[in-house]
C-alpha positions as CSV (number, residue, x, y, z in Angstrom):
1,R,-27.3,-78.5,-14.8
2,Q,-23.6,-79.0,-14.8
3,A,-23.9,-81.3,-17.4
4,L,-26.0,-78.6,-19.7
5,R,-23.6,-76.2,-19.1
6,T,-20.5,-78.4,-20.5
7,T,-22.2,-79.3,-23.4
8,V,-22.8,-75.5,-24.4
9,A,-19.2,-74.4,-23.3
10,N,-18.1,-77.5,-25.6
11,Y,-20.4,-76.3,-28.5
12,I,-19.4,-72.8,-28.3
13,A,-15.8,-73.8,-28.0
14,R,-16.3,-75.7,-31.1
15,L,-18.2,-73.2,-32.9
16,T,-15.6,-71.0,-32.1
17,V,-12.6,-72.7,-33.4
18,T,-14.6,-73.8,-36.6
19,A,-15.2,-70.0,-37.4
20,S,-11.7,-69.0,-37.0
21,F,-11.0,-71.7,-40.0
22,V,-13.9,-70.3,-42.0
23,L,-12.6,-66.9,-41.6
24,L,-9.1,-68.0,-42.7
25,V,-10.8,-69.5,-45.9
26,L,-13.1,-66.3,-46.6
27,L,-10.5,-63.8,-46.0
28,L,-7.3,-65.2,-47.9
29,P,-6.9,-66.7,-51.1
30,A,-7.1,-70.3,-51.6
31,R,-3.2,-71.2,-51.1
32,T,-2.5,-68.6,-48.4
33,A,-5.5,-70.0,-46.6
34,A,-4.6,-73.6,-46.8
35,V,-1.1,-72.8,-45.3
36,A,-2.6,-70.2,-42.6
37,A,-5.0,-72.7,-42.0
38,V,-2.2,-75.6,-41.2
39,A,-0.2,-72.8,-39.2
40,W,-3.5,-72.0,-37.0
41,G,-4.3,-75.5,-36.5
42,I,-0.9,-76.6,-35.2
43,F,-0.8,-73.4,-33.1
44,L,-4.1,-74.3,-31.4
45,L,-2.8,-77.9,-31.3
46,S,0.1,-76.7,-29.4
47,G,-1.8,-75.0,-26.8
48,L,-4.0,-77.6,-26.3
49,S,-1.0,-80.2,-26.0
50,Y,0.6,-77.4,-23.4
51,L,-2.4,-77.6,-21.4
52,L,-2.9,-81.4,-21.5
53,A,0.7,-81.8,-20.2
54,K,0.5,-79.2,-17.4
55,A,-2.6,-81.0,-16.4
56,R,-0.9,-84.6,-16.4
57,Q,2.2,-82.9,-15.1
58,V,4.4,-84.4,-17.9
59,S,6.9,-82.7,-20.5
60,A,5.0,-79.9,-22.2
61,T,7.8,-80.0,-25.2
62,G,7.2,-83.7,-25.7
63,E,3.6,-83.2,-25.7
64,I,3.7,-80.7,-28.0
65,V,6.3,-82.6,-30.5
66,K,4.2,-85.6,-30.1
67,H,0.9,-83.9,-31.1
68,A,2.1,-81.9,-33.8
69,G,4.3,-84.8,-35.4
70,V,0.9,-86.9,-35.7
71,A,-0.7,-83.9,-37.3
72,L,1.7,-83.2,-39.8
73,G,2.1,-87.1,-40.5
74,V,-1.6,-87.1,-41.0
75,I,-1.7,-84.1,-43.2
76,V,1.5,-85.2,-45.7
77,M,-0.4,-88.7,-46.0
78,S,-3.7,-87.3,-46.8
79,K,-1.9,-85.2,-49.4
80,A,-0.5,-88.2,-51.0
81,I,-3.6,-90.3,-51.1
82,G,-5.1,-87.3,-52.7
83,L,-2.4,-87.5,-55.3
84,L,-2.7,-91.1,-55.8
85,I,-6.4,-91.0,-56.2
86,Q,-6.0,-87.9,-58.9
87,G,-3.4,-89.9,-60.6
88,A,-5.7,-93.1,-60.8
89,T,-8.6,-91.3,-61.9
90,G,-7.0,-88.9,-64.5
91,M,-8.3,-86.0,-62.4
92,A,-5.9,-82.9,-62.5
């Protein structure tokens, strides 16, 4: 029973977070939605990092900076790879 409750709660949490990003895309122009989605994602990641830090009894600031830094690094690298692929394929 506990496993089922945990699974359902996990599913609902993931669905809610996903729906929040979908709403941003549906309600905002593309460029604005992209910036808002990054900001919203960093905000959510910071909140989860804070909770994790408190549970582990470590510095919340350190955890937030570490996780946000990795996320921003992934975003920058993804953009760079996308630009390389565009350049290699001639797509604009």
